[in-house]
N, CA, C and O atoms as a MOPAC input file, in Angstrom:
PM7 MOZYME 1SCF
protein

 N   -152.04700 1    92.27500 1  -163.51800 1
 C   -151.12900 1    91.66400 1  -162.58300 1
 C   -151.81200 1    90.44500 1  -161.97600 1
 O   -152.70500 1    90.57600 1  -161.14000 1
 N   -151.39400 1    89.28000 1  -162.39300 1
 C   -152.05400 1    88.05300 1  -161.97500 1
 C   -151.13100 1    87.21100 1  -161.11500 1
 O   -149.97800 1    86.95800 1  -161.46600 1
 N   -151.65700 1    86.79000 1  -159.99900 1
 C   -150.91700 1    85.85100 1  -159.16000 1
 C   -151.80900 1    84.66900 1  -158.88800 1
 O   -153.01300 1    84.82400 1  -158.68600 1
 N   -151.23300 1    83.50100 1  -158.88100 1
 C   -152.00300 1    82.29500 1  -158.61400 1
 C   -151.88300 1    81.92000 1  -157.15100 1
 O   -150.83800 1    81.44300 1  -156.70800 1
 N   -152.93600 1    82.13100 1  -156.41100 1
 C   -152.98700 1    81.65600 1  -155.03900 1
 C   -154.42900 1    81.41300 1  -154.65600 1
 O   -155.34700 1    81.95200 1  -155.27400 1
 N   -154.62300 1    80.60600 1  -153.63900 1
 C   -155.98000 1    80.24100 1  -153.26300 1
 C   -156.71300 1    81.37600 1  -152.58000 1
 O   -157.94000 1    81.33800 1  -152.48800 1
 N   -156.00700 1    82.37900 1  -152.10000 1
 C   -156.66800 1    83.51600 1  -151.46500 1
 C   -157.26100 1    84.46600 1  -152.50500 1
 O   -158.02000 1    85.36900 1  -152.15400 1
 N   -156.93000 1    84.27500 1  -153.75300 1
 C   -157.37200 1    85.16900 1  -154.81300 1
 C   -158.43600 1    84.49500 1  -155.67400 1
 O   -158.26200 1    84.35100 1  -156.88500 1
 N   -159.52600 1    84.08800 1  -155.05400 1
 C   -160.64800 1    83.53500 1  -155.80000 1
 C   -160.41700 1    82.15500 1  -156.38600 1
 O   -161.08300 1    81.78100 1  -157.35200 1
 N   -159.49600 1    81.39400 1  -155.83100 1
 C   -159.27900 1    80.03900 1  -156.31100 1
 C   -158.55600 1    79.95000 1  -157.63000 1
 O   -158.77300 1    79.00000 1  -158.38200 1
 N   -157.71600 1    80.89400 1  -157.93200 1
 C   -157.02400 1    80.88100 1  -159.21800 1
 C   -156.18900 1    79.62700 1  -159.41700 1
 O   -156.13400 1    79.09400 1  -160.52500 1
 N   -155.53900 1    79.14600 1  -158.36700 1
 C   -154.75300 1    77.92200 1  -158.50300 1
 C   -155.65000 1    76.75700 1  -158.86800 1
 O   -155.28900 1    75.92700 1  -159.70200 1
 N   -156.82400 1    76.69000 1  -158.24400 1
 C   -157.76100 1    75.60200 1  -158.53400 1
 C   -158.18500 1    75.59500 1  -159.99500 1
 O   -158.34300 1    74.52400 1  -160.58000 1
 N   -158.37000 1    76.74500 1  -160.58700 1
 C   -158.82700 1    76.76000 1  -161.98200 1
 C   -157.74800 1    76.25900 1  -162.92700 1
 O   -158.06700 1    75.63000 1  -163.93600 1
 N   -156.48100 1    76.51900 1  -162.63000 1
 C   -155.40700 1    75.99800 1  -163.47200 1
 C   -155.32000 1    74.48900 1  -163.32900 1
 O   -155.05300 1    73.78200 1  -164.30100 1
 N   -155.54500 1    73.99600 1  -162.11600 1
 C   -155.56800 1    72.55000 1  -161.90900 1
 C   -156.73200 1    71.93500 1  -162.68100 1
 O   -156.58400 1    70.87000 1  -163.28000 1
 N   -157.86600 1    72.58400 1  -162.67000 1
 C   -159.04100 1    72.06900 1  -163.39400 1
 C   -158.78000 1    72.04700 1  -164.89000 1
 O   -159.22200 1    71.13500 1  -165.58900 1
 N   -158.07400 1    73.03400 1  -165.37400 1
 C   -157.72800 1    73.08800 1  -166.79300 1
 C   -156.89300 1    71.87100 1  -167.17700 1
 O   -157.16100 1    71.22100 1  -168.18700 1
 N   -155.88300 1    71.56800 1  -166.36900 1
 C   -154.98300 1    70.45000 1  -166.66900 1
 C   -155.67000 1    69.10400 1  -166.45500 1
 O   -155.59000 1    68.22200 1  -167.31100 1
 N   -156.33900 1    68.94500 1  -165.32700 1
 C   -157.02400 1    67.67400 1  -165.05000 1
 C   -158.08100 1    67.40500 1  -166.11400 1
 O   -158.21700 1    66.27600 1  -166.58500 1
 N   -158.81800 1    68.42200 1  -166.48800 1
 C   -159.82700 1    68.25800 1  -167.52900 1
 C   -159.22000 1    67.85700 1  -168.85900 1
 O   -159.80100 1    67.06300 1  -169.59900 1
 N   -158.05800 1    68.40100 1  -169.16300 1
 C   -157.37800 1    68.03800 1  -170.41300 1
 C   -156.99000 1    66.56400 1  -170.40000 1
 O   -157.14000 1    65.87100 1  -171.40600 1
 N   -156.49000 1    66.08200 1  -169.26000 1
 C   -156.15900 1    64.66400 1  -169.15200 1
 C   -157.40600 1    63.79800 1  -169.28600 1
 O   -157.37700 1    62.76800 1  -169.95800 1
 N   -158.50400 1    64.21200 1  -168.64700 1
 C   -159.74900 1    63.45000 1  -168.72700 1
 C   -160.28200 1    63.40900 1  -170.15600 1
 O   -160.74900 1    62.37000 1  -170.62300 1
 N   -160.20800 1    64.54000 1  -170.84200 1
 C   -160.65500 1    64.58500 1  -172.23100 1
 C   -159.79300 1    63.66200 1  -173.09200 1
 O   -160.30900 1    62.92100 1  -173.92800 1
 N   -158.49400 1    63.71300 1  -172.88300 1
 C   -157.58400 1    62.86600 1  -173.64000 1
 C   -157.88300 1    61.38600 1  -173.40400 1
 O   -157.86700 1    60.58800 1  -174.34200 1
 N   -158.15700 1    61.02200 1  -172.14800 1
 C   -158.50800 1    59.63400 1  -171.82900 1
 C   -159.81600 1    59.22800 1  -172.51000 1
 O   -159.91700 1    58.14100 1  -173.07700 1
 N   -160.80500 1    60.10500 1  -172.44900 1
 C   -162.09600 1    59.79800 1  -173.06800 1
 C   -161.94100 1    59.62600 1  -174.56800 1
 O   -162.53600 1    58.72400 1  -175.15800 1
 N   -161.15700 1    60.47300 1  -175.17800 1
 C   -160.95400 1    60.35900 1  -176.61800 1
 C   -160.13900 1    59.12600 1  -176.95700 1
 O   -160.36100 1    58.49700 1  -177.99200 1
 N   -159.19000 1    58.77400 1  -176.08800 1
 C   -158.39300 1    57.57000 1  -176.29600 1
 C   -159.23600 1    56.32000 1  -176.25500 1
 O   -158.99400 1    55.37700 1  -177.00900 1
 N   -160.22700 1    56.30200 1  -175.38000 1
 C   -161.10200 1    55.13400 1  -175.29200 1
 C   -162.03000 1    55.05500 1  -176.49600 1
 O   -162.52800 1    53.97400 1  -176.81400 1
 N   -162.27000 1    56.15800 1  -177.16400 1
 C   -163.12500 1    56.17400 1  -178.36000 1
 C   -162.36800 1    55.72500 1  -179.60700 1
 O   -162.98400 1    55.39500 1  -180.62100 1
 N   -161.01400 1    55.71100 1  -179.53700 1
 C   -160.22800 1    55.36000 1  -180.72000 1
 C   -160.53000 1    53.95600 1  -181.21500 1
 O   -160.44700 1    53.67800 1  -182.41100 1
 N   -160.87800 1    53.07700 1  -180.29500 1
 C   -161.18400 1    51.70900 1  -180.67900 1
 C   -162.40600 1    51.60300 1  -181.57000 1
 O   -162.51100 1    50.67200 1  -182.36800 1
 N   -163.33300 1    52.54600 1  -181.44600 1
 C   -164.54400 1    52.48200 1  -182.26300 1
 C   -164.28700 1    52.89900 1  -183.70200 1
 O   -165.05300 1    52.54700 1  -184.59900 1
 N   -163.21600 1    53.64500 1  -183.92600 1
 C   -162.81800 1    54.00100 1  -185.28500 1
 C   -163.56900 1    55.15200 1  -185.91800 1
 O   -163.07800 1    55.73500 1  -186.88500 1
 N   -164.74400 1    55.50200 1  -185.41000 1
 C   -165.51000 1    56.55600 1  -186.07000 1
 C   -165.42000 1    57.89400 1  -185.34800 1
 O   -165.92800 1    58.89500 1  -185.85300 1
 N   -164.79300 1    57.93300 1  -184.19300 1
 C   -164.63900 1    59.19100 1  -183.46700 1
 C   -165.92800 1    59.71900 1  -182.88600 1
 O   -166.00000 1    60.88400 1  -182.49600 1
 N   -166.95300 1    58.88100 1  -182.82000 1
 C   -168.23600 1    59.34000 1  -182.29800 1
 C   -168.09700 1    59.78700 1  -180.85700 1
 O   -167.45100 1    59.12700 1  -180.04300 1
 N   -168.69600 1    60.88600 1  -180.56400 1
 C   -168.68000 1    61.40800 1  -179.20700 1
 C   -167.50300 1    62.30900 1  -178.89300 1
 O   -167.48400 1    62.93700 1  -177.83400 1
 N   -166.53100 1    62.39400 1  -179.77000 1
 C   -165.34800 1    63.21400 1  -179.50100 1
 C   -165.72400 1    64.68700 1  -179.33400 1
 O   -165.27500 1    65.34600 1  -178.39600 1
 N   -166.53600 1    65.18900 1  -180.23300 1
 C   -166.94300 1    66.59500 1  -180.15000 1
 C   -167.77700 1    66.84700 1  -178.90000 1
 O   -167.66300 1    67.90200 1  -178.27700 1
 N   -168.61100 1    65.88700 1  -178.53700 1
 C   -169.43600 1    66.03600 1  -177.33900 1
 C   -168.56800 1    66.09000 1  -176.08500 1
 O   -168.81600 1    66.89400 1  -175.18700 1
 N   -167.54900 1    65.23300 1  -176.02600 1
 C   -166.62700 1    65.26500 1  -174.88500 1
 C   -165.88500 1    66.60300 1  -174.82400 1
 O   -165.72600 1    67.18700 1  -173.75200 1
 N   -165.44300 1    67.07000 1  -175.96600 1
 C   -164.72900 1    68.34400 1  -176.01600 1
 C   -165.65100 1    69.49000 1  -175.59100 1
 O   -165.23700 1    70.39000 1  -174.86000 1
 N   -166.88200 1    69.45100 1  -176.04800 1
 C   -167.85200 1    70.49000 1  -175.69400 1
 C   -168.09600 1    70.51700 1  -174.18300 1
 O   -168.14700 1    71.59000 1  -173.58200 1
 N   -168.24400 1    69.35000 1  -173.57600 1
 C   -168.44700 1    69.28100 1  -172.12400 1
 C   -167.24900 1    69.84300 1  -171.37000 1
 O   -167.40700 1    70.54800 1  -170.37300 1
 N   -166.06600 1    69.53000 1  -171.84500 1
 C   -164.85000 1    70.05500 1  -171.22100 1
 C   -164.81700 1    71.58500 1  -171.31900 1
 O   -164.53100 1    72.27000 1  -170.33700 1
 N   -165.10700 1    72.10200 1  -172.49300 1
 C   -165.09600 1    73.55400 1  -172.67300 1
 C   -166.16300 1    74.22200 1  -171.81000 1
 O   -165.92300 1    75.28100 1  -171.23000 1
 N   -167.33100 1    73.60800 1  -171.72500 1
 C   -168.39100 1    74.15500 1  -170.86600 1
 C   -167.95100 1    74.19500 1  -169.40800 1
 O   -168.24700 1    75.14900 1  -168.69000 1
 N   -167.23900 1    73.15100 1  -168.97300 1
 C   -166.77700 1    73.13100 1  -167.58400 1
 C   -165.72800 1    74.20900 1  -167.33700 1
 O   -165.63800 1    74.75100 1  -166.23500 1
 N   -164.94000 1    74.51900 1  -168.35400 1
 C   -163.94100 1    75.58100 1  -168.19200 1
 C   -164.60000 1    76.94700 1  -168.04800 1
 O   -164.08400 1    77.81800 1  -167.34700 1
 N   -165.73100 1    77.13500 1  -168.70500 1
 C   -166.42200 1    78.41500 1  -168.58100 1
 C   -166.95700 1    78.63500 1  -167.16800 1
 O   -167.23300 1    79.76900 1  -166.77800 1
 N   -167.10300 1    77.56500 1  -166.41100 1
 C   -167.51700 1    77.70600 1  -165.01500 1
 C   -166.39800 1    78.28900 1  -164.15700 1
 O   -166.66100 1    79.03000 1  -163.21000 1
 N   -165.16700 1    77.96100 1  -164.48400 1
 C   -164.04400 1    78.46600 1  -163.68700 1
 C   -163.37400 1    79.69000 1  -164.31600 1
 O   -162.55400 1    80.35200 1  -163.68000 1
 N   -163.72700 1    79.98000 1  -165.55800 1
 C   -163.29300 1    81.21100 1  -166.22700 1
 C   -164.55700 1    81.94600 1  -166.67000 1
 O   -164.84800 1    82.01300 1  -167.86400 1
 N   -165.31200 1    82.49800 1  -165.71300 1
 C   -166.62700 1    83.08800 1  -166.00500 1
 C   -166.52500 1    84.42600 1  -166.74600 1
 O   -165.43900 1    84.97400 1  -166.92900 1
 N   -167.66900 1    84.92400 1  -167.15800 1
 C   -167.71100 1    86.20000 1  -167.89000 1
 C   -167.25000 1    87.37300 1  -167.03300 1
 O   -166.95100 1    88.44700 1  -167.55500 1
 N   -167.19400 1    87.17400 1  -165.73800 1
 C   -166.75000 1    88.24900 1  -164.84800 1
 C   -165.23100 1    88.42400 1  -164.83000 1
 O   -164.72700 1    89.33400 1  -164.17100 1
 N   -164.49300 1    87.56500 1  -165.54500 1
 C   -163.03700 1    87.69700 1  -165.59700 1
 C   -162.69900 1    89.04000 1  -166.23900 1
 O   -163.13000 1    89.33400 1  -167.35400 1
 N   -161.93400 1    89.83600 1  -165.52900 1
 C   -161.56000 1    91.18100 1  -165.97200 1
 C   -160.21100 1    91.12500 1  -166.69000 1
 O   -159.21500 1    90.73400 1  -166.08200 1
 N   -160.15500 1    91.50800 1  -167.97300 1
 C   -158.89300 1    91.42400 1  -168.70500 1
 C   -157.79400 1    92.32300 1  -168.13300 1
 O   -156.61000 1    92.05800 1  -168.34100 1
 N   -158.16800 1    93.36500 1  -167.42900 1
 C   -157.16300 1    94.24300 1  -166.83000 1
 C   -156.55000 1    93.59100 1  -165.59300 1
 O   -155.33900 1    93.65700 1  -165.38200 1
 N   -157.39000 1    92.96500 1  -164.78500 1
 C   -156.93600 1    92.35000 1  -163.54400 1
 C   -156.38800 1    90.93700 1  -163.74400 1
 O   -155.53200 1    90.49300 1  -162.98000 1
 N   -156.87000 1    90.23400 1  -164.75700 1
 C   -156.52400 1    88.82100 1  -164.93900 1
 C   -156.48100 1    88.50900 1  -166.43200 1
 O   -157.38300 1    87.87200 1  -166.97500 1
 N   -155.42600 1    88.96500 1  -167.07500 1
 C   -155.33900 1    88.78800 1  -168.52200 1
 C   -155.25000 1    87.31800 1  -168.91700 1
 O   -155.82600 1    86.90900 1  -169.92600 1
 N   -154.52600 1    86.51600 1  -168.12100 1
 C   -154.38600 1    85.09000 1  -168.44200 1
 C   -155.74300 1    84.39500 1  -168.42700 1
 O   -156.06900 1    83.64000 1  -169.34400 1
 N   -156.53100 1    84.65000 1  -167.38800 1
 C   -157.86100 1    84.05700 1  -167.29500 1
 C   -158.75200 1    84.51400 1  -168.43600 1
 O   -159.51400 1    83.72700 1  -168.99700 1
 N   -158.65100 1    85.79400 1  -168.77500 1
 C   -159.43500 1    86.33600 1  -169.87900 1
 C   -159.03700 1    85.67300 1  -171.19800 1
 O   -159.89300 1    85.35900 1  -172.02600 1
 N   -157.73800 1    85.46400 1  -171.38600 1
 C   -157.25400 1    84.82600 1  -172.61500 1
 C   -157.77500 1    83.39900 1  -172.72800 1
 O   -158.17300 1    82.96800 1  -173.81000 1
 N   -157.77400 1    82.66400 1  -171.62100 1
 C   -158.30200 1    81.29600 1  -171.63500 1
 C   -159.78400 1    81.32000 1  -171.97300 1
 O   -160.25200 1    80.52600 1  -172.78900 1
 N   -160.51700 1    82.22100 1  -171.35300 1
 C   -161.96100 1    82.31100 1  -171.61800 1
 C   -162.23900 1    82.58500 1  -173.09100 1
 O   -163.10700 1    81.94600 1  -173.68700 1
 N   -161.51400 1    83.52700 1  -173.68100 1
 C   -161.72800 1    83.85200 1  -175.09400 1
 C   -161.39800 1    82.65700 1  -175.98400 1
 O   -162.10000 1    82.40600 1  -176.96300 1
 N   -160.34100 1    81.92200 1  -175.65400 1
 C   -159.96700 1    80.75300 1  -176.42800 1
 C   -161.05600 1    79.68600 1  -176.32400 1
 O   -161.42600 1    79.07500 1  -177.32700 1
 N   -161.56800 1    79.46200 1  -175.11400 1
 C   -162.62700 1    78.47100 1  -174.90500 1
 C   -163.86700 1    78.83300 1  -175.72000 1
 O   -164.47000 1    77.97100 1  -176.35900 1
 N   -164.24100 1    80.10300 1  -175.69300 1
 C   -165.41500 1    80.53100 1  -176.45500 1
 C   -165.22000 1    80.32200 1  -177.95400 1
 O   -166.14500 1    79.90600 1  -178.65200 1
 N   -164.02000 1    80.60900 1  -178.44600 1
 C   -163.73800 1    80.42400 1  -179.87100 1
 C   -163.76400 1    78.93900 1  -180.24200 1
 O   -164.28100 1    78.57600 1  -181.29800 1
 N   -163.21400 1    78.08700 1  -179.38800 1
 C   -163.22900 1    76.64900 1  -179.65700 1
 C   -164.64500 1    76.09300 1  -179.63000 1
 O   -164.99900 1    75.25100 1  -180.45500 1
 N   -165.45700 1    76.56100 1  -178.68600 1
 C   -166.85900 1    76.13000 1  -178.63900 1
 C   -167.57800 1    76.50000 1  -179.92500 1
 O   -168.32200 1    75.69900 1  -180.48900 1
 N   -167.34600 1    77.71500 1  -180.37800 1
 C   -167.99700 1    78.16500 1  -181.61100 1
 C   -167.55400 1    77.32100 1  -182.80900 1
 O   -168.36800 1    76.97000 1  -183.66300 1
 N   -166.26500 1    76.99900 1  -182.86400 1
 C   -165.76200 1    76.16600 1  -183.95300 1
 C   -166.39900 1    74.78500 1  -183.92900 1
 O   -166.75400 1    74.25000 1  -184.97900 1
 N   -166.55000 1    74.19700 1  -182.73300 1
 C   -167.19900 1    72.89000 1  -182.61500 1
 C   -168.65800 1    72.96100 1  -183.04300 1
 O   -169.16600 1    72.06800 1  -183.72100 1
 N   -169.31400 1    74.02200 1  -182.64100 1
 C   -170.73400 1    74.17800 1  -183.01200 1
 C   -170.88400 1    74.30000 1  -184.52800 1
 O   -171.81700 1    73.74300 1  -185.10600 1
 N   -169.97900 1    75.01600 1  -185.16400 1
 C   -170.06100 1    75.16800 1  -186.61100 1
 C   -169.72500 1    73.87000 1  -187.34500 1
 O   -170.13500 1    73.67100 1  -188.48900 1
 N   -168.97700 1    72.99300 1  -186.67900 1
 C   -168.66700 1    71.68800 1  -187.25900 1
 C   -169.77300 1    70.68500 1  -186.99200 1
 O   -169.68100 1    69.52900 1  -187.40700 1
 N   -170.82000 1    71.12200 1  -186.29900 1
 C   -171.92900 1    70.20900 1  -186.00600 1
 C   -171.71400 1    69.43200 1  -184.72900 1
 O   -172.35400 1    68.40300 1  -184.51100 1
 N   -170.80200 1    69.92000 1  -183.86300 1
 C   -170.50000 1    69.22400 1  -182.62900 1
 C   -171.59700 1    69.31500 1  -181.59400 1
 O   -171.57700 1    68.58000 1  -180.60700 1
 N   -172.55200 1    70.20000 1  -181.79900 1
 C   -173.63400 1    70.32800 1  -180.80700 1
 C   -174.85400 1    70.95600 1  -181.40100 1
 O   -175.85400 1    71.13800 1  -180.70700 1

């Protein structure tokens, strides 16, 4: 049972961070398009994913906060995929 409010450990703030970070990543990648080689794209994505792990920590309980747990698992899987692609 998940509710988003600031009295519940800043849950609203983490959703805002998710969205703001996505916009920042998109902007950073957009500025790299001019270079044509995509250099730094994986590094920017990795930094974004690392920052999400700060607001979706390992202490997220899937019973109490399934949405947060789902985001955390997705972030971990994306990080692993980037690492296997040589992103870090």
